[in-house]
N, C-alpha and C positions, 0 to 999 in steps of 0.2 A: 964692880959688882962681882960677887963670888960665883964661880962656876959650880954647878951642882950636877953630879951624875946620879941619875935615878933609875930604878928598876922599872920594868914595864908595869908592874902592879902599882907602884907609886905614881907613875905617870897617869894611869887610868883614874886613880883616886883624885889626883890633882885636876885632871881634865873635867871632872864633874863639877868643880868649883870655878875654874877659869880655863877657857879653851886654849889648847896648845897649838901654836902656829909654826909651821916650817917656812923656810925661805920663800917657797912658791906661794904660800898663803899670804905672807907679808907683802910680796910683790903685787899680788892681786888687789889687796886692800889699799896699799899706798900708791900704786901705779908707778913705783920706782923700779929701776933695773937692779939686778944683783950687784953690778959694779957700783952703782950709786949708793946702795945700802951699805956695802962693805966700806966704801970710801967715807961715808957719813959716820960709820962706827969709828974708824981710825981718826977722823977729824973731830970726833966728839959731838957731831950734829945729829946722830941717830942713836937710839938706845942699843946697848950691847944685848946680845941674846941672854935670856934668863936661864936657859937650860942647855946642857949638852947631853944629847941622847947617844948612848954608846960612847965611842971614842971621838967622833968628830961631827956628828949631826947636830947642828945648832937649831934652837927653837926659842920662840918668844911666847909669852902669855898674851892673850888678846888684850888684857887690861893695859899692858905695857904699850902696845901699839895704839890703843885708843887714847891713852894719855899723851903719847907723842903727837897724834893728830890734833887733839884738843889744844895742846900747847902751841902748835903751828897756827891754829885758828885764832887763839888769843893774841899771839904776836902780830898776826896780820891785822886784827881789829885795832890793836894799839898803834900800829904804823899808820893805818888809815885815819885814825882819830887825830894824829899829829899833823897830817897833811891837809 
């Protein structure tokens, strides 16, 4: 996924369409720790951040996190159906 550096004005405009989440927000929604999220990104099990704010602040779009959660639910349903 390509990293995008955006201005505050662009972030505000984008936030009107899809909420921007920082790591603390992602932790609250997923109930995962920072370490688990970063390890998941490295292992390819968690979505990489959609945005880089400034030089190092990472952010995700709510839709990315919602898609991740929906995929987990579908995988769980499929696994339950097989057993």
